[in-house]
C-alpha positions in Angstrom: 37.6 33.8 -0.3 34.9 31.4 0.7 34.3 27.7 -0.1 31.1 26.2 1.1 29.1 23.0 0.5 25.4 23.3 -0.2 24.7 20.7 2.5 26.2 23.1 5.1 23.9 26.0 4.1 20.7 26.5 6.2 17.5 26.2 4.2 14.6 28.6 4.9 11.0 28.2 3.8 9.8 30.7 1.3 6.8 32.2 2.9 5.2 34.5 0.3 1.8 34.5 -1.3 1.5 32.1 -4.2 4.5 29.9 -3.2 4.0 26.3 -2.1 6.6 23.8 -0.9 9.6 26.0 -1.6 12.8 26.5 0.4 15.8 28.8 -0.3 19.5 28.5 0.5 22.0 31.3 -0.1 25.5 29.7 -0.3 27.1 33.0 -1.6 25.4 36.3 -1.1 25.5 39.8 0.5 26.4 38.4 3.9 29.6 37.0 2.3 30.5 40.4 0.9 29.8 39.5 -2.8 30.0 42.7 -4.8 27.9 41.9 -7.8 26.0 38.6 -7.9 24.4 36.2 -5.4 23.8 32.5 -5.8 20.6 31.2 -4.3 19.4 27.6 -4.4 15.7 26.9 -4.5 14.2 23.5 -3.8 10.6 22.9 -4.8 8.8 19.9 -3.4 6.8 17.5 -5.6 3.7 19.4 -6.7 5.0 22.7 -5.3 5.6 26.0 -7.1 7.1 29.4 -6.8 4.8 32.4 -6.9 3.7 33.7 -10.3 5.6 37.0 -10.2 8.0 39.4 -11.8 11.0 41.4 -10.5 13.3 44.3 -11.5 16.3 42.2 -12.3 17.2 39.3 -14.5 17.4 35.8 -13.0 19.9 33.3 -14.4 18.7 29.8 -13.4 20.4 26.3 -13.7 18.5 23.2 -12.8 20.7 20.8 -10.7 18.0 18.2 -9.9 14.6 17.3 -11.2 12.3 18.7 -13.8 9.7 21.4 -14.0 7.7 23.7 -16.2 8.5 27.4 -16.4 5.3 29.4 -17.0 5.8 32.6 -18.9 3.8 35.9 -18.9 1.4 34.5 -21.6 0.7 31.3 -19.6 2.9 29.2 -21.9 4.7 26.3 -20.3 8.4 25.6 -21.1 9.8 22.3 -19.8 13.1 22.7 -18.0 15.1 19.9 -16.4 18.4 18.8 -14.9 21.4 20.3 -16.7 19.4 23.1 -18.4 19.6 26.8 -18.0 16.8 29.4 -18.1 16.9 33.2 -18.4 14.1 35.2 -16.8 14.4 38.8 -18.0 13.6 41.8 -15.9 9.9 42.4 -15.4 9.0 39.1 -17.1 6.2 37.4 -15.2 7.1 33.7 -14.5 6.5 30.7 -12.2 8.3 27.4 -11.7 6.0 24.4 -11.2 7.3 21.0 -10.1 5.0 18.6 -11.8 6.7 15.5 -10.4 4.9 13.4 -7.8 8.2 12.1 -6.3 11.2 14.2 -7.2 12.4 17.5 -5.8 13.2 20.3 -8.2 16.5 22.0 -7.2 17.9 25.0 -9.1 20.6 27.7 -8.8 19.3 31.2 -9.2 21.9 33.9 -9.8 20.8 37.5 -9.2 22.4 40.9 -8.7 23.5 41.0 -5.0 21.3 44.1 -4.3 18.2 42.1 -5.2 19.0 39.2 -3.0 
């Protein structure tokens, strides 16, 4: 069993093409011996964004702070904010954009542990 506070989890910058102002924390993941799902927390600075990308597994997202737009494969923008969930299906191209000039976007992203 493990209990951890997010404030005690080291944040690492996301250094991939197309990402700007993004950090990642992994409070529960492969290193903890999780058999199925990992929880990651992404923070996106004001004006920042994740890369416009797709991946092999679904991502289950929950916004814990801030607001953003979720860009889909057709370029449509879907507003998402604090207290809301978003499903990104496997192979679905997407991007989170923090449109705020002052507030950080922070969201939990659950993924299969093997894709962490």
